[in-house]
N, C-alpha and C positions, 0 to 999 in steps of 0.2 A: 504494500500500500504506500510505503514511503520510498521514493526513488533513491534517497540518500542513505538507505539502510543496507548493510551487508551482514549476513548471518553466518556465524561460525559455530559449529557444534563441537563441543568437547565432551566426549562420552566414554563410558566404560564398555559399551557394546561394540564388538568388532565384527558383528554379523554383516556380511556384504549387503544383505537385503535392506538393512536400516540405512546404510550409506547411500545405496542406490536411490532409495525413496527420498532421502533428504536432498540429494542433488537434483532430482526431478522437481522437487518443490522450490528450488531456487537457492538452496544453501550454497554459499561460495566455498566453504571448506569444512571437512569432516575430520576431526582429529580425535585420536584416542587419548585417554588420560595418561597412558604410558608414553606419549610422544615426548621427545626431548624438549626442554624449555625453549631452546633456540628455534625449534620448528614452530612452536606456538607463537613466539614473537614474530617470526617471519610471516606466518599466516595473518596475524593482526596487521602487520605493516602492508601486506598485499591488499588487504581489505581497505585500509586507509587510502592507499594509492588509487584504488578503484573509485572510492567515494570522491576523491579530489578530481579525478578524470571526468566524472559525471557533472561536476559543477562547472 
């Protein structure tokens, strides 16, 4: 609903079905809780860059 919103999911579920469904629904990144901290930060920075590009 908001064009300046990027959705990242941080989850404990590594089921491919959940990730696939989330991506179909417009989630920009699907990360596991076991992801390395720098991967989480990189995903947030990519989301920020996409928001800035939309402006």
